[in-house]
N, C-alpha and C positions, 0 to 999 in steps of 0.2 A: 400568536394570533392564528385563529382558525376561521375558515369559512366553510359552511356546509350548505350545499345546494340541494333542495328537495324538489322532486317532480312527481306528479301524479301521472303515471304512464298510461292510465286508463283515459286520461283527458288528451284529446288530439293536439291542442296547443302546447301543453306541457311536454308531451312526447316529442314534439318537434323541437322545442327548446332544449330538451335533453340531448337529442341527436346533434344539435348544433354545438353543444358544450363538449360532447365526447369526440367530435370531429374537428375541433378548433385547431389542434396541433397539425393534423393532417392538412387542413385547409391552408394554414400558414406555410407549411413546407411545399405544398403543391403550387401556391402562388410564387414562391421563391424559385422553385424549379422551372415553372412555366416562364417566368421572366427571363431566366437564363436561356431557355430553349428558344424563345423569340429572338433574343440577341444572336443566336447561332443561325437562324434561318433568314435573317435580314440579308438581302442580296444587294450588294453595291454594284451598280452599273455606271456607265458613262453618264446617264441621266440623273444619277443620284441614288438614294436608297429607296427600296420598295420591298414590301412583304407580300407574298402570295397568300391570299385569304385561305385557300385550301390547306396550305402548309400550317397556318396558324391554327385552324380548326382541328387538324389532325394532331398537332402538338398538344392542344388543350385536352382532347379526348384521351390521348396517351398518358399525359401527366395526371390529370385530375381523376378521370374515371378508372383507367387501367392500373396506374401505378399506386394511387392513394385511395382508391375505392370510394371516392366521394360522388354521391349521386345527388345532384342539385335538386331534383324533384323531392328528395327526402328532407331537404333543409329549407326549401322555399315553397310557399303555396302559390 
């Protein structure tokens, strides 16, 4: 069984759909890596668990943008 996807890269919507397809593995790996990174930065204190929002945002940028080269602006309008 074969599946062939065709895109008209001159069409803005098709070009974005193409970018989403070719970045799908990177996106899945980035989400998996990010979930692990969030688990690492959870701070357990006497008051319970909390996450510093700046640490989460930094982890997101590091994993998604820097490590996997996923630019959300290229995939979502």
